[in-house]
C-alpha positions in Angstrom: -0.2 0.0 0.2 2.3 2.5 1.2 4.5 1.2 -2.1 1.8 2.5 -4.6 1.8 5.9 -2.2 5.2 6.6 -3.3 4.5 7.3 -6.6 3.0 10.3 -5.1 5.8 11.5 -3.9 8.3 10.6 -6.7 5.9 12.7 -9.0 5.7 15.7 -6.7 9.7 15.5 -6.0 10.2 15.4 -10.1 8.0 18.8 -10.7 9.5 20.5 -7.6 13.1 19.6 -9.1 12.0 21.0 -12.3 10.3 24.3 -11.1 13.4 24.7 -9.1 16.1 24.2 -12.0 13.9 26.4 -14.2 14.2 28.8 -11.0 17.8 28.9 -11.2 18.6 28.9 -14.6 16.2 32.8 -14.4 18.3 33.8 -11.8 21.9 32.8 -13.6 20.3 34.6 -16.8 19.6 37.6 -14.9 22.5 37.7 -12.0 22.8 41.2 -12.8 19.9 42.6 -11.8 20.2 40.7 -8.3 22.1 44.0 -7.1 25.0 42.6 -5.4 22.1 40.4 -3.0 23.4 38.2 -0.6 23.8 34.6 -1.5 21.5 33.6 1.7 18.9 36.0 0.1 18.8 34.5 -3.5 18.5 30.9 -2.2 15.6 32.0 0.1 14.0 32.3 -3.3 13.9 28.7 -3.7 12.2 28.4 -0.1 9.7 31.1 -0.3 8.9 29.5 -3.9 7.6 26.2 -2.1 4.0 26.9 -1.4 3.5 28.2 -5.2 5.0 25.5 -6.5 2.8 23.0 -4.7 -0.2 24.8 -5.8 0.7 24.6 -9.2 1.7 21.0 -8.3 -1.8 20.3 -7.3 -3.1 20.9 -10.7 -1.3 18.8 -12.7 -1.7 16.0 -10.2 -5.5 16.2 -10.5 -5.6 13.5 -13.6 -3.2 10.9 -12.5 -4.9 11.2 -8.9 -7.9 10.6 -9.8 -6.4 7.8 -12.3 -5.0 6.2 -9.1 -7.8 6.4 -7.0 -10.0 4.7 -9.8 -7.6 2.0 -9.9 -7.4 1.8 -6.0 -10.9 1.1 -5.9 -11.2 -1.6 -8.5 -9.0 -4.1 -6.7 -6.5 -4.7 -9.4 -3.0 -5.9 -8.4 -0.7 -4.1 -11.0 -1.6 -1.4 -13.5 0.2 0.1 -16.3 0.8 3.8 -16.0 2.9 4.4 -19.3 0.5 6.9 -20.2 1.9 9.2 -17.4 5.3 9.1 -19.0 3.0 10.9 -22.2 1.2 13.2 -19.8 4.4 14.0 -18.1 6.5 14.5 -21.2 3.9 17.0 -23.0 4.2 19.1 -19.6 7.8 18.6 -19.7 8.0 20.1 -23.4 5.1 22.5 -22.9 6.7 24.3 -19.9 10.0 24.3 -21.0 9.0 26.3 -24.1 6.9 28.7 -21.5 10.3 28.7 -19.9 11.8 30.1 -22.4 9.3 32.5 -23.9 9.0 33.7 -19.9 12.9 34.6 -20.4 12.4 36.7 -23.2 9.0 38.4 -22.1 11.0 39.5 -18.7 13.9 40.5 -21.2 11.4 43.2 -22.5 8.7 43.7 -20.2 10.3 43.3 -16.9 7.5 41.3 -16.0 6.8 37.5 -16.1 4.9 35.7 -18.6 1.2 36.3 -18.5 -2.2 35.7 -20.3 -1.6 39.6 -22.0 1.5 38.4 -23.4 0.4 34.9 -24.7 -2.3 36.3 -26.4 -0.3 39.0 -28.2 1.3 36.3 -30.2 -2.0 34.9 -31.2 -3.8 38.1 -32.3 -0.6 39.9 -33.3 1.6 36.8 -34.6 3.4 39.0 -36.9 4.4 41.6 -34.4 5.1 39.3 -32.1 7.7 37.4 -34.1 9.2 40.6 -35.0 9.0 41.2 -31.0 11.1 38.4 -30.6 13.8 38.5 -33.5 15.7 40.5 -31.2 15.7 37.5 -28.3 19.5 36.2 -27.8 19.4 33.1 -29.8 21.6 30.9 -27.7 19.5 31.3 -24.4 16.3 31.1 -26.5 17.5 27.5 -27.6 19.8 26.5 -24.2 17.0 26.7 -21.9 14.4 24.6 -23.5 16.4 21.9 -24.5 18.3 21.7 -21.2 15.1 21.7 -19.3 13.5 18.6 -21.9 16.6 16.6 -21.7 17.3 16.5 -18.1 13.8 16.6 -17.2 13.1 13.4 -19.6 16.2 11.8 -17.9 15.4 12.5 -14.4 11.6 11.1 -15.3 13.1 7.6 -16.1 14.8 7.6 -12.8 11.8 8.8 -10.6 8.5 7.9 -12.4 7.2 4.0 -12.2 6.2 2.4 -15.0 3.2 0.5 -13.6 1.0 0.7 -9.8 1.2 -2.6 -7.5 -1.9 -2.6 -5.0 -2.3 -5.2 -2.2 -5.5 -5.9 -0.9 -6.9 -3.4 1.7 -10.0 -2.9 3.4 -12.4 -0.6 1.8 -12.8 1.4 4.8 -9.3 2.1 4.9 -9.6 2.9 1.2 -11.7 5.2 1.7 -9.9 7.3 4.4 -6.8 7.2 2.1 -8.9 8.5 -0.7 -10.6 11.5 1.4 -6.6 12.0 2.6 -5.4 12.1 -1.1 -8.0 14.6 -2.2 -8.0 17.1 0.6 -4.1 17.4 0.6 -4.2 17.8 -3.2 -7.0 20.7 -2.9 -5.0 22.2 0.1 -2.1 22.3 -1.8 -4.2 23.9 -4.7 -5.6 26.5 -2.3 -2.2 27.1 -0.2 -3.3 25.8 3.2 -5.5 26.3 5.5 -5.0 29.9 6.4 -7.4 32.7 5.7 -5.6 33.6 2.6 -5.9 31.7 -0.7 -2.8 31.1 -3.0 -1.9 34.4 -4.5 1.6 36.1 -6.0 1.8 37.5 -2.5 2.6 33.9 -1.0 6.1 33.7 -2.7 7.0 37.3 -2.4 9.5 38.2 0.4 12.5 40.6 -0.7 12.5 44.3 -1.5 14.5 42.8 -4.8 11.5 43.0 -7.3 13.6 39.9 -9.8 13.9 37.7 -6.8 9.7 38.2 -6.1 9.5 37.4 -9.7 11.8 34.1 -9.7 10.0 33.0 -6.5 6.5 33.2 -8.4 5.7 30.0 -10.8 5.8 30.7 -14.1 3.4 28.2 -14.9 1.0 29.0 -12.3 1.5 32.9 -13.1 0.1 32.3 -16.4 -2.4 30.4 -14.9 -4.1 32.9 -12.7 -3.7 35.7 -15.4 -5.2 34.0 -17.8 -8.8 33.2 -15.6 -8.4 37.0 -14.8 -7.5 38.6 -17.5 -11.4 39.0 -19.0 -12.1 41.6 -16.0 -8.8 43.5 -17.0 -9.2 43.3 -21.1 -13.1 45.2 -21.4 -14.2 48.0 -19.7 -17.5 47.3 -18.2 -18.7 50.8 -17.1 -19.3 52.0 -20.6 -21.7 54.6 -19.8 -20.7 57.8 -22.4 -18.4 58.7 -25.2 -14.2 58.7 -23.9 -14.9 62.2 -24.7 -17.8 63.1 -22.9 -16.2 60.9 -20.0 -13.3 63.0 -19.8 -14.6 66.0 -20.0 -16.4 65.4 -16.8 -13.7 64.2 -14.9 -11.5 67.0 -16.1 -14.1 69.3 -15.0 -14.2 67.9 -11.2 -10.2 68.2 -11.3 -10.1 71.8 -12.5 -9.3 74.4 -9.7 -8.5 77.8 -10.3 -5.6 78.3 -8.3 -3.0 75.7 -7.2 -2.2 76.8 -3.7 -2.5 75.4 -0.2 -2.7 75.7 3.5 0.3 75.1 5.4 -0.5 73.3 8.7 2.3 72.0 9.8 5.7 73.6 11.5 8.6 72.0 9.4 8.7 70.3 6.1 10.4 67.4 7.2 8.6 65.6 9.9 9.0 61.6 10.8 5.4 60.4 9.6 3.5 57.6 10.9 0.5 56.7 9.0 -2.0 54.3 11.0 -4.9 52.6 9.0 -7.3 51.6 11.2 -9.2 48.4 10.4 -13.2 49.2 10.1 -12.5 52.3 12.1 -15.9 53.5 10.9 -17.1 57.2 11.6 -20.1 55.7 13.6 -17.7 54.5 16.4 -16.3 57.9 17.3 -18.1 61.0 18.6 -16.3 63.5 17.1 -17.7 62.8 13.8 -20.5 60.2 14.3 -21.8 61.2 17.9 -21.2 57.9 19.4 -20.9 58.0 23.2 -17.7 56.3 24.8 -16.4 54.0 22.1 -13.3 55.8 21.3 -12.8 58.3 23.8 -8.9 58.5 22.9 -9.6 59.0 19.6 -11.9 61.9 20.3 -9.7 63.0 22.5 -6.8 63.4 20.0 -9.5 65.3 17.6 -9.7 68.1 19.7 -5.3 68.6 19.5 -5.3 68.0 16.1 -6.7 68.2 12.7 -10.0 66.7 11.9 -11.1 66.0 8.4 -14.8 65.1 9.1 -16.3 64.6 5.9 -13.8 61.8 4.7 -15.3 58.7 2.6 -13.4 55.3 1.9 -13.0 54.4 -1.4 -14.0 51.0 -1.4 -15.4 48.6 1.5 -12.6 46.3 1.6 -9.1 46.7 3.0 -7.1 46.0 -0.2 -8.9 48.8 -1.9 -8.7 51.0 1.3 -4.6 50.3 1.3 -4.1 51.2 -2.4 -6.5 54.2 -2.2 -4.7 55.2 1.1 -1.3 54.8 -0.2 -1.5 55.2 -3.9 -4.1 57.7 -4.1 -6.3 55.1 -6.3 -10.1 55.0 -6.5 -11.7 51.3 -6.3 -12.8 49.9 -9.6 -16.6 48.4 -8.5 -16.3 45.0 -9.8 -12.1 45.1 -10.7 -9.9 44.0 -8.0 -6.2 46.0 -8.9 -4.5 43.8 -6.2 -5.1 40.6 -8.0 -3.1 42.0 -10.8 0.6 42.3 -9.5 1.7 43.8 -13.0 -0.3 46.6 -12.8 -0.7 47.2 -9.5 3.0 47.8 -9.8 2.9 50.4 -12.0 0.9 52.6 -9.4 2.9 55.1 -7.6 3.0 55.0 -3.7 3.9 57.9 -1.2 5.6 55.6 0.2 8.1 55.8 -3.2 8.2 59.5 -2.5 9.4 59.2 1.0 12.2 56.9 0.0 13.3 59.0 -2.6 13.5 62.0 -0.1 15.4 60.5 2.0 13.0 58.4 4.6 13.6 55.2 6.3 10.3 53.2 5.3 8.5 50.5 6.8 5.3 48.8 7.3 3.7 47.1 10.2 0.8 44.3 10.1 -0.2 41.5 12.9 -1.9 39.4 10.0 -1.0 37.7 7.2 0.7 40.0 4.6 -0.1 37.6 1.7 -3.7 37.9 2.2 -5.2 39.6 -0.8 -1.8 40.5 -2.0 -1.1 43.1 0.3 2.3 41.9 0.6 3.2 42.0 -3.3 2.0 45.6 -3.2 3.9 46.7 0.0 7.3 45.0 -1.4 7.0 47.0 -4.7 6.5 50.1 -3.4 8.9 51.4 -1.5 9.0 50.2 1.8 12.3 49.1 3.0 10.8 46.9 5.8 7.8 44.6 6.0 6.8 43.1 9.4 3.9 40.8 9.7 2.4 37.5 11.3 5.9 35.9 10.3 8.0 38.3 12.3 6.1 37.2 15.7 6.7 34.7 18.1 4.0 32.0 18.4 3.3 33.2 21.9 2.0 36.8 20.4 -0.3 35.2 18.0 -3.0 35.1 20.1 -6.1 36.0 17.6 -7.2 34.2 14.9 -6.0 36.9 12.6 -2.6 36.8 14.0 -1.4 39.7 16.8 -3.3 42.0 18.6 -3.1 45.8 17.9 -1.3 46.2 21.6 1.3 43.5 20.1 1.8 45.4 16.9 2.2 48.6 18.2 4.7 47.7 21.2 6.7 46.1 17.9 6.5 49.5 15.9 7.6 51.5 18.7 10.8 49.3 19.6 11.8 49.6 16.1 10.7 53.2 15.6 13.4 54.0 18.6 16.1 52.5 16.4 15.3 54.0 13.2 17.6 56.9 11.8 15.5 60.1 11.0 13.4 61.0 9.0 11.1 58.2 8.5 7.9 57.1 7.0 6.1 54.0 9.0 2.7 52.6 8.1 0.6 50.7 10.5 -2.6 48.5 9.0 -4.3 47.4 12.5 -6.4 44.0 12.4 -8.3 43.8 15.8 -11.5 45.5 14.7 -11.9 42.9 12.1 -14.4 39.6 12.4 -14.7 37.9 14.2 -14.2 41.0 16.7 -11.8 39.4 19.6 -10.0 41.2 22.4 -7.2 40.2 25.0 -9.3 40.4 28.3 -12.4 42.2 29.0 -15.1 43.2 26.6 -15.9 46.8 27.3 -19.5 46.3 25.6 -19.9 42.9 26.0 -19.9 40.1 23.4 -23.5 38.2 23.2 -23.7 40.4 19.7 -21.6 41.5 17.1 -22.5 44.6 18.0 -21.2 44.6 21.2 -17.9 42.9 20.1 -17.4 45.4 17.3 -17.7 48.3 19.7 -15.4 46.2 22.4 -12.7 45.7 19.8 -12.7 49.5 18.6 -12.5 50.3 22.3 -9.6 48.4 22.4 -7.9 49.3 19.4 -8.3 52.9 20.6 -6.8 52.5 23.6 -3.6 50.8 22.3 -3.4 53.6 19.7 -3.1 56.0 23.2 -0.7 53.7 24.9 1.4 54.1 21.8 1.4 57.7 21.9 2.0 58.1 25.6 5.6 56.0 25.5 6.0 57.4 21.9 6.1 60.9 23.8 9.5 60.2 25.8 11.1 59.0 22.7 13.4 62.0 21.1 11.8 62.0 17.6 8.3 62.1 18.8 8.4 66.1 18.7 9.3 66.2 15.3 6.8 63.9 13.8 3.2 63.7 12.4 0.8 61.0 13.0 -2.1 60.4 11.0 -5.2 58.4 11.6 -7.5 57.1 8.9 -9.6 54.2 8.7 -9.6 51.4 5.7 -13.2 51.6 5.2 -16.7 52.0 6.9 -18.6 49.1 8.1 -22.2 48.3 8.4 -21.9 48.1 12.5 -22.5 49.2 15.3 -25.5 50.8 13.5 -26.8 47.8 11.3 -28.2 50.5 9.1 -25.9 51.3 6.6 -26.2 49.2 3.6 -23.4 49.0 1.0 -25.0 51.5 -1.4 -25.1 54.1 1.5 -22.8 56.9 1.9 -22.5 56.4 5.4 -21.2 53.3 5.3 -17.8 54.7 3.9 -18.1 57.7 6.1 -14.3 57.5 8.0 -12.0 59.2 10.1 -9.1 61.5 8.9 -7.1 62.9 11.6 -3.4 64.6 11.3 -1.7 65.0 15.0 1.5 65.9 16.6 3.5 68.6 17.8 4.4 69.4 13.9 1.2 71.2 13.9 1.1 74.8 14.1 -0.4 75.7 17.2 -3.3 78.1 15.6 -4.6 74.7 13.7 -4.8 72.3 16.5 -8.1 71.6 17.1 -9.7 72.8 13.4 -11.9 70.8 11.7 -12.3 70.9 8.0 -15.7 70.0 6.8 -15.3 69.6 3.2 -16.3 66.5 1.4 -13.4 64.7 0.5 -12.1 61.1 -0.2 -9.6 58.8 1.4 -7.5 58.7 -1.7 -7.1 62.9 -1.1 -4.9 61.9 1.8 -1.7 61.4 -0.7 -1.9 64.8 -2.3 -2.7 66.1 0.8 0.3 65.1 2.7 2.8 65.2 -0.1 1.7 68.7 -0.8 2.3 69.8 2.9 5.7 68.3 2.5 6.9 69.7 -0.9 7.0 66.4 -2.4 6.1 65.9 -6.1 2.4 65.0 -5.9 2.0 65.3 -9.8 1.9 61.4 -10.3 -1.2 61.0 -8.0 -3.9 62.0 -10.3 -6.6 61.1 -9.0 -6.1 62.5 -5.6 -6.6 66.2 -4.5 -4.9 68.4 -2.2 -7.6 68.9 0.8 -5.8 71.7 2.0 -6.4 74.0 -1.2 -9.5 75.7 -1.1 -10.2 75.8 -4.8 -10.2 72.0 -5.2 -14.0 70.9 -5.5 -15.5 69.2 -2.9 -16.2 65.7 -3.7 -15.8 61.8 -2.9 -16.4 58.4 -5.3 -16.9 54.8 -3.9 -17.8 51.6 -5.2 -18.8 48.1 -4.4 -19.0 44.7 -5.9 -20.6 45.9 -9.1 -21.9 49.7 -7.7 -20.9 53.1 -7.6 -21.3 56.1 -5.9 -20.9 60.1 -5.8 -21.1 62.5 -3.2 -20.7 66.2 -3.6 -21.9 69.4 -1.5 -25.1 69.5 -3.2 -26.2 65.8 -4.2 -25.0 62.1 -3.0 -26.2 59.4 -5.4 -25.7 55.4 -5.6 -26.1 53.5 -8.6 -26.8 49.7 -9.3 -24.6 48.8 -12.4 -26.0 45.7 -12.5 -29.9 46.5 -12.1 -29.1 49.9 -13.8 -31.1 51.9 -11.1 -30.5 54.3 -8.4 -30.2 52.9 -5.2 -29.5 56.2 -3.1 -30.2 59.6 -3.3 -29.6 62.5 -0.7 -32.1 64.6 -2.2 -34.5 63.5 -4.0 -36.7 66.6 -4.4 -33.7 68.0 -6.8 -33.6 65.2 -9.8 -31.4 67.6 -11.6 -28.9 67.5 -9.6 -29.3 64.0 -9.5 -28.4 63.5 -12.9 -25.6 65.6 -13.0 -24.1 63.8 -9.7 -24.6 60.5 -11.1 -22.9 62.0 -14.9 -20.1 62.9 -12.5 -19.8 59.2 -10.7 -20.6 57.3 -14.5 -18.0 59.4 -15.9 -15.7 58.8 -12.8 -15.9 54.9 -13.3 -15.6 54.6 -16.7 -12.1 56.7 -17.1 -10.8 55.0 -13.9 -11.6 51.6 -15.0 -10.2 52.6 -18.6 -6.8 53.8 -17.0 -6.9 50.5 -15.3 -7.1 48.4 -18.2 -4.3 50.6 -19.9 -2.1 50.3 -17.2 1.1 48.2 -19.1 2.3 45.6 -17.2 
């Protein structure tokens, strides 16, 4: 019995060796791009690639697995499996050719082979051949030849020609069958964690080429093919291009390019805290809620509060990119799934790095979740601390480390950093299932009580972090920024996904670097989470020109509006009207002022034009 199961171990070992060889060839061919990376870091590429290699192997194993199970249950003592040699040989040849194509694509585009590149070969074969003509001939021939020859030899050594079975009780066969199918499924999925397999699972380095090397080439091609449909066609074509462009251009037109200067310095340290699900409804200062976030409300009285800010989406991935890249959400589109496109966006962390800041990102959970890690490591963060960097004793919540543990880690490391620094934190305790280490301030019988309790806990952790930070020499020259990643239906249970109140979030600037006359000031113009990028960079005299969707909220001449979207709908908020539109049902779901139908039409046109243009830009982002 066990001897027949060795068939799978040999099959897996064969392909792990193939993928490792392919990866080694890639690194050898591009050794000049490794930027003198230490050997230990280069070798770590192979270790970090194992999960995504196993995922690809899970797909390759489906046919052999079910073939094995069929004969396993049939009662046969011996089965010829010469067909597996044919199956494997076809894969060897195909994957070896893919490796050669990937080498040349990477040389030209700086990205791994994806569905777009493959589609180009079919839709424009002449142009594709012309492009490939410049490829170096020797590597193009050597790579597939070497992989095919060595793999065919290895196949003869490792893979059996037949399977031998021994008598086994039916109940035992059932258990083994379930275990084999379950293990194969877990390989495909990437384990039992919250996050399913994605490119971030292989990302580990600041050197993009090492991350690209770690990503399995065939898996990347397969995944991009599945996702390509939503990235090549604009689902939101409401108007002519000229009309939509003109509407959006008018939204961003301003009489003067100026700003209020609220800081005493142009070069402060910046600590950006992105608070999980920290909706405005939790606060007293902008949500009229009592006792849930007393520390935040106290800080608001001493800082600069933007009271009418709306998140761009309803998920953390959209809030993360909205905050750091100043980029709007895409309704049904999901930018983080398209790593090559995502890498083309600018991020404020990159601007800080260019200006000599030390940069870091702290998260107590699994950074691979929803591809956060790929975004963080490709956008100017020199250090990433996540779940993998904490001790087992510190991982006490289902998501990872509680916010208190996270802030402790960040504070201890900020004390060692050279100034100036830009450090960002993404909290997680205020996320389902709403757990706190200790007593629940408002109880835990219902989700509302638990949600308020976790918000209270995060609020207290922020206060403790600031109290201890005050004793550090860097504190007086530090700007602290607090913003939520998105809103929430809790605690009120009345804010549906299409309602503007669902997206209302706090934004607070705090610290001794704020001019005394601005402390306690409230800016009540409508703005978006994505406007933080231009607002902050302008304050620090950094280049904000790349952040075309972000507007400076401290320029009184910019127009006040906010866009948000969910799975297949959009919302647009101005000082005159707020509208939400269901793109599937093609109907208005929300009107702030139902009496003003003309203004409703104008606002809806603005929102539709906005989504049409940003989605088209997303499509045109070149990998």
